[in-house]
C-alpha positions in Angstrom: -116.2 233.1 -66.4 -118.2 230.0 -64.5 -115.4 230.2 -62.0 -115.9 233.4 -61.8 -119.4 234.1 -61.0 -119.2 230.9 -58.7 -117.0 232.7 -57.0 -118.9 235.4 -56.5 -122.2 233.2 -55.6 -120.3 231.8 -53.3 -118.5 235.1 -51.6 -122.1 236.2 -51.6 -123.5 233.2 -49.5 -120.2 234.2 -46.9 -121.1 237.6 -46.5 -125.1 236.8 -45.7 -123.9 234.0 -43.5 -121.8 236.7 -41.0 -124.8 239.1 -41.6 -126.8 236.5 -40.3 -124.6 235.7 -37.7 -124.2 239.3 -36.7 -128.0 239.6 -36.9 -128.5 237.0 -34.0 -125.7 237.6 -31.8 -127.0 241.5 -31.2 -130.4 239.8 -30.9 -129.2 237.6 -27.5 -128.0 240.6 -26.3 -131.2 242.5 -27.0 -133.0 239.7 -25.1 -130.7 238.9 -21.6 -130.8 243.1 -21.2 -134.4 242.5 -21.6 -134.3 240.1 -18.7 -132.3 241.7 -16.9 -134.6 245.0 -16.8 -137.4 243.1 -16.0 -135.6 241.2 -12.7 -133.9 245.5 -12.2 -137.9 246.5 -12.6 
């Protein structure tokens, strides 16, 4: 039982990490786009 629970927690943590990485990637993309827009303006 405990093993199943710890596996579930591990998978949830992995998913959260992946989600955070995805969000960070999107944020860096947005920052770069904003810099480009400022240069163009």
